N, C-alpha and C positions, 0 to 999 in steps of 0.2 A: 539522553542529553537534557540539559537544563535549558528550557525555552522560556523566553519572555516575549509577550506580545509586542509587536512593533508599535512604536509611539507615533501617533499622528501629529501632524502640525510642526514637525521639526524642520528647521531651515538652516541653511549655511550660516555660520557665525560671522563671516566676513564678506563684504561686497567690494569689488574693485571700483574705485571712483572713476568716473568718466571726465573727460575734459581735454584741453590741449596740453596741459602740463604733464609731467611724469606721473604715471599711474601709481597709486598708493592703495594700501589696504586700510580699511577702518579698523579700529581696535577690536579685539576679539570679544565682542559682546553679543548677547542674544538680541533678537528683535525687541524693540522697546517694551511692548506690552508683555511679551513672554518673559523678558528679563525681570520686570517688576514683580510678576506673580511668583516666579521661581526664586528670586532673591528674598522675597518675603518668607517663603517656605524655609530657605536656608538659614535665615536669621532668627528663626524661632528658638528661644533659649531652652536649654534642657531643664527638665524638672527632676532633680535627684540624679544619682549615679546611673549611668546607662552601661549596658554590656559593651565589650570591646567591639568597635566598628559599627555599632547600631546607632544610627543618627535619626531615626524616625520611630514613630510608635509601632510600626510593623517591624518585627524582627527580621533581619536579613539572614538568609541561608548562606553561610560562609564555607560550606563544605567544598572540598576539592572535586571538580568535575572535569570532563574531557570533551574537547571538540575534535571532530574527525576532519582531517585535512584531505586534500585532493588524492594523495596516495595512501589514504587510510591511516596516516600517522595520528596518534593520540596526543593532543596538545593539552596539557594541564592548565587549569585556570581556577581562580576563586573570585567571587563577588564579595567584596568586603563591606560595602555600604550601599545605600539606596538614595543618593543625592540626585540633584536635577540634571547634572551633566555627566555623560559617560566618559570615563577616562581610563584608558588601558595603559598599564605601567609594566615595564620589564627592566630588570637590573643588569642585563647583559648575560654573558654565558655563565657567570657564577650566580646561580639562581635556584631557589627551591621554595615554592609557594607556601609550604608549611613551616620550614625552618626559619624563613625570613622573619616571621612574627614572633619567634621565640626570644628575640633580642628586644628588651623593653624600649630602647630608643627608636628602633625601626617601627615597632608596634604603635608607639605614640605618634610618630610622624605620619604613618599611614592613617591613623585614626583622625588626625587633624585634617588631612587632605580629604578623607571620606566625609567630613562635615559639609562640604560643598560640591561633592561629586558622587557619582556611582562608580566607585573605584574597583577596577578589575585588574588583578595581577595575573601574569601568565609566565610559564616557563617556555623558553625557546626549544625547538626541536633538538633532541639529544642532550638536554640539560634538565636537572631537577627531576620532576615527575613526568616529563614529556619523553616519549620514546623517539627513536630516530626514524621510524617508519621504514621506507625502502632504502634509507641511507641519507647522508648529508647531501643537500641540494644547493643549487645556485641561489643567489639572493633573490632573484626575480621569482623563483618557485617557492621560496620560503615565505614570501608575502602572502601566499595562499593560506599559510598557517594563521596569520593575523586576521585575515578575513573570515576564516572558519570560527575563530573565537567571537568575532563580532556577530556572526550569524547565530552562534549558539546562545548568546545572551540576548538576542533580539534587538540589537542596536543598529539603527539606520545610519546614525552619524555619531562619531566618537572623536575625542581628542586622544592623541598618543603622547606618552611621556617616556623618553629613553634616557638611560644612564650608561655612559661609556660605550661599550662595544655594541649595544643594541641601537645606537644612533643610525648606522647605515641601513639597518633593516627598516626602521620606522621612516627614515627619509625616503627609501625606495617605495614603501607602502603608500606614503603620502603622494609621491609623484605619480604612481600608477592608478590610485583610486581617490582623486580629490573629491569625488562626489560622496564618499563615505567618511572622509577625514575632515573634521571641522577645525582643528587646530593641532599644532605640533610643538612639543616642549622638549628641548635638548639640554640635558645637564651634563657637563664634561663630556660632550659627545665628540664624534670624529667623522671625517669624510672618507678616510682610508686608514689602513693599519700599518702599511709599510712605506718607508721613505722613498720618494721619487723627486726629481727636479721640480722645484716649486712647492714642494711639501716635504721639506727636509727634516723637520723637527721630531718626527716619530722614529721608530726603530728601523734600522737597516735589517736586512735578512740575518746577518751575522749577530747583531745585537739581540734580535728576537730569539734566535736559537740559544744563545747564552742565557737569556732570561728564562726561557722555557725549561732549560736544564736545571737551573737553580730552583724554580718553582716546583718542578717535579720531585726534586730531592727532598723538599720540605712540605710536600702536599699533605694536607690534612692536619697540619700543626698550628695553623693560624699565625705563623710567624710573619706573614705579610701585613699584619695589623699596623705596624709602625710606619708603613708606607702609605696605606690608604686612609689612616686616621691617626696622625702623629699625636694629637691631643689625648688619645686614649692609650698611648704606649704604656705597657706595664699593667693594663687592666686585664687581670687573669680571666675574669668572667666573660668579657667580650672576646678575648682571644680564644677561649674554649668554644664560644658560639661560632666564631669564624672558622675554627677547625672543623666543627661538626658540619657547617654549611659546605665547606670544601669536600669533605668525604662523601656526603649524601648527594651532592650536586652531580658529581661524576668522578671517574677514576683519573689519576694523573695521565695515563695513556690517552684517555678520551679527551682530556683537556688539551694535550699536545696536538691531537688529530684535528680538533676543531680550530685551534689557532692557525695551524698550517693551511687548513681549508679556507680560512678567511684572509689569508695573507694578501691576495690580489684584489680583495673587495675595494671598490672605488665608486663613490656616488657623487663625485665632484660635478659631473655633467648634469646631474639631476637638480642641483641646487638652484640654478637660475629659473627653472621651470616651476618651482614650488609656488602655489597660488593661495595657500592658506595662511592665516596668522601664525607666526612662529616666534617662540620665546627661547632665547639661548642664554644659559646661565653657566657661570664658572666662578670658583673662588680664586682670588688673585695670587695666592701663594701656594696653590695646590702642588704638593710634592709628588703626586702619583701621575696625574694627567697634565701634560703640557697645555698651558692656557692658550697657546697659539692654535690649537684645534678649534676651540670655540670662537676665537676671533676670526678665524678663516670662515667658519660657518656663517657668522653674523654678517661678514662683509659680502658674501656671495649669495645669500638667500634674500630675495627682494622683500624690503620692508620688515626685516626681522627686528625684533626688539632684543637688545643685548643688555644683560644685567651682570655686572661684575661685582662679586661679593667679597667681603673681607674673610680671611681665614686660610688655613693650610690643609685642612682635611678634604680629601676627595669624597669620602663617604657622606651621603646626604644627611644621615640621621645623627651625625655628630657635629659639634660646633654650634653655630647660630642657625639652627634649623628653622626658626620662626621667620627669619628673613626670606628663606627659600619658599616656605609655604605661603607667606604673604604675597610674594611676587607671583606665584602660581595662581593664587586666588584672584588677585587683581586682574591678571591676564585673562582668566577664563570667565569671570563674572562681571568685570568692570569696576570692582571696588574691593576694599578690605573691610571686613566687619570686625567688631570688637570680639575678643576671645571671651567665650562664655564658659564658666565652670572650669577653666584651666588654672588661673591664678587669681587669688583674692587677697586683699589687704586684711590681715587678721592680727590679733594679739595672741601670742603663744605663751603658755604658762607651763613650766616644768616644776614638779615637786620631787623631793627626795627625803627619805627618812635618814636622820643623822645617826651614824654608828649602828646601822641596822644589823650588820654581821655580828658585832660584839653583843648586841642585845639578844639576837636570836640564840647565840651560844649560851648566854646566861639564863634565858627564860626556858630553854628547851623547846623542841619542835611544836608540841601541842599548845603550850601557852602562847608561843610566838604567833602561831597560826590564828589564835583567837584575837590577839592584838592587831594583827594585820587586817582581819575581817572588820574589827571595830574601826580601824584607821580608814579603810576603804569606804565604809558606810558614812563616816563623818565627812570625808572629803566629797563624796558624791552628793551629800545633802547640800553642801555649800555650792558646788558646781551648778546644781539645779536652781538654787536660790538666786544666783547671780546670772543665770541665763547662759552658762558656758556649755561647750560640747566636749564631752570626754572622747578623745580620739582613740587612745589606747593606754594600757598600763604596761610598763616595762619593769618587771620585778616588782619592787615596792614603790616605783615612781609613776607619776601620772603625767600624761601629755594632754593638755586641755587648750581649746581655742575659744576666743571671745570676739564678737564683732566690735565691742567698745573697749578701749584700753582701761578706762576707769572701772568697768565691771571686773576685768581681770585682776586689777590691782586690789580692789576691795575684796574680791574672792580669796586672793592669796592671803590677805590679812586675816580673814575669817578662818581660813584653813589652819594657819599657825595657831590661832587661839583654840580651834575646835579639837585639836589632838593633845593639848596640854594636859587635860584631865586623865588622859591615858598614860601619862608619863613619857610621852614621845615628843621629840622635837623634829621639825621638818625645815628644810631650806627651800626657798622658791626663787625662780628666776623668770623674768618676763621680757619679751621683745616684741615690738610691733613692726611688721614688715609684710611684704608680699610672699605668700605661700603658694606652692604648687599643689593643686588639688588632684589627688590620685585615688578616685573612688571615695571610700570612707576615710582614707588616710591623708595626711598632709606631709609635704616635704619642702626642700629648698633651704637656702642659706638662713632664712628667718628662723627655722626650727633649730638649725645647728647653733645659731647665736644664742637663742633662748636657753639651750642646753648648757652652753659654755658659761653663760651668766649665772645660771643656777649653781654651777659648780664652784663659783666664787663666793656664794652666799655663806654666811656663818649660821650656826644653829639658831633657829627661830627668826631668821632674817629674810626679808624680801628684797631682791635686787631688781631694778627696772632699767632697761637700756635707755639710751638718750632719746630714741624715737618714741618709746612708751611714755617717758617723762614729758616730752614736748607735746604729746597729744592730750595731756591732762592739765596743762598749765591753766590756771584760773580756778581749779577745783580746790577743795580743802585738804587734799593730800599733801603731806609734808615730807621733804626729802633731806637727807644728809648726803654729802658729796664725797666721792672717792677720787684718789689720784688715778693715773692711767697706766695700763700695761697691755701687752698684746695677748689676744686670745689665740690659742692654737688653731691654725688653719683659717683664721678669720682676719681679713684686712682691717687695719685701723688700730687705734689705741683704746683700751678698755680698763676698768678699775683695778687697783692693786691694794690700796690701804686707805683708811680714813684720813682725810686732809682738812677737816673743819667744815664749817657751813658757808654757804655762798651760792652764787649762780654757777652752774656747770659750764664748762667749755663744750663746744659741739662734739657729740659722739661720746661724752662721758656718761658712764652708767651711775645712776644715783641709788642710794640706799633708801628704801621707803621706811620712814621712821614713824609713820602714823600708828602702827600697832603699839609700840612702846609708849608713845606720847599719850595715848588714850587710856592707858592703865595707870591708875592713881599711884603716885609716889615713885614712879619710874622715870628717870631722866636719861637722855643720851649723854654720853661722855665722849669728848673729842680726844683721840689718842695723842695728837700733837698739833701744833699750829703749822700752817703752811710755811714753807721756806720763804725767806726774804726774796721778793721778785728781783730778777736781774734784767737789766735793759739789754735787749738783743742788739748786736751791732747792725748798722744799716746794710741793706742789700740793694744792689743796683739792678735795674731792669731796663731793657731797651725795647721800645715798641715802634713798629714801622709807622710812618705817616706819609701822606701824599706829598710830593714836591710842590712847592708853590710855583705860580706862573713864572717862567724864566729861569727856573732852577734846573738847568742841565738835564731835562728829561731824556734827551737823546745823546747826551755826552757820555761816551763809554768810559771816561776817566773819573766820572763822578762816583765817589766811594759810597757804598751802601750805608755806612755809618752816618753820613751827612744827612740822610733822610730818616734818622732814628730819633725818637723822643726819649730822653733819658729821665727816668724817675728814680728817686732814692726812697726806698720804702723802709720806714722804721716800725718795727713791731714792739709795741709797748705793753707791759703787763696791765691787766685789766684794772686792778686797784689803783695803779699809778695814774691811768687816764681819768678814773673817777675823781681822784684827789685833785688833779690839775683842773678838771672842770669845776670842782667845788670851789677851788681857790679863785678861779676867774669869775665865778658868779657870786663870790662873797659868801659861800656856804661852808666854810671850814674844810673838813676833810671829805665832804661829799657823801658820807656813808648813808645818810638818810635822804639823799637827794632823789626825788621822784624820777629824774632822768636816768638814774643808775641802771635801771633795767633795760634801757634802750641804747646804751652806749655800745659802739662796735668794739671788737677785740683788737683791731689794729687801725692805723690811720696812715694816710699817704702824705708825704711832704716832698715838695719839689726843690 
């Protein structure tokens, strides 16, 4: 067995306040001095990419190990990190401590939680890699399995985190061993599984049998994905993972047996006696687990903290997982720290060789390979010169990131010029935005937008998104402007065709013209003048306002419209506003007016 020496100096995370008033629990924080020391450890930023779940300099042994319970049942567990607070996590009866981490979203979520905890995941008796021992046991006896895991990892005090059907087990463990459990976290948990008077929102016996029959008929197919994670419906990769999880967790017959064994489980009587800090969480539109389960728990557990989150997914690792993780971190440590190494503001550059397939066919494989080698060498020289980081190459395309947008834009200019002597033309697209850092790779919408922008560029052209442009205002880089169109899969409007010079509307992608401008004898040509601006018709808006003194605050007949402030909003074309301002200030058409750059795009009139 894997033993860890007991940690000295651990104390309960909560103390019941004394006094004449109702008893309350302090928030789940470590004692002041201990919390400061440990929080300082947790907040140390990472230096470079770290292996999965390793959050300290000392690597964590994440191998599957087994704890021996009272009846010699082997309970599987893994230690995934080595943070300052022990946290035992179980996902219910659908669990497998190896297959769980095969899904990237689950692995990322557990890695984040492991940054501030020593995260221990376990399989319940008869599920995943844990055997059934002498057979399925009553809930009180199964608590011994949880204690066996705590003993095996050398934990004197630990927090427990339950998802769905593991809620009753961890509630019972907390009630029976408050001296070992420092805090309890229940996500989409429950107090019982079968409907009874006063707890009518869960399955009746007949409904449960019908559901089991349907689940068994489709067991191992992952077809339940649309119920537990509607936002991922149609995600074939995730459905394949869920199917594998079901098959390796247990057989359909074993699943039916466990559910029927748990049919009469009821921990409602234990709720008022819980004395440890408790966090209850649920998503408001959960389509799998009725939210009334969690509301009931929060109402009947003394001093429980209830957090209702937005979303419809029941699965923790889909949807807005960062809100869940942040709530857990604040509950266990007393605060939320800034994410380190997860997301960064970067400028992303995509390059692509124009007509590469046709050129490869005309050159032949050997000559084209030489051209590609020369192309790659030229681009890498410019990347190094401007301080970029080559993330990867995709065919003949480069993905590069920069800390400064101006460096990325100038590098793109230099790249276009650097390959001209090879008889090649490239197109470049840049976007500045938050990127998700995934080891040595980057991802997120910022990367997708940069790719789409590059696809709109013409041969030898550099396109920069509105955020990239806005970040270099004041530099000597010059832009031409394009009209707008939608990018596939990207919200908002993006460029379509040249529309003359001027200041861009918010979100418009500009064409970087500095490359051509700096080459002697080359001038930009405008395809056509922008269309004559049309005055938009006024739009009406009603805003609520407070009733004045004596204005029927208690009068039920007072119409709500009487307490509304009506505004008539006129959206004026930019140039029209400039001209009007110029006329009022005596400056003619206002085109050279220094105020031109500061005028708003619309104005309000009452």
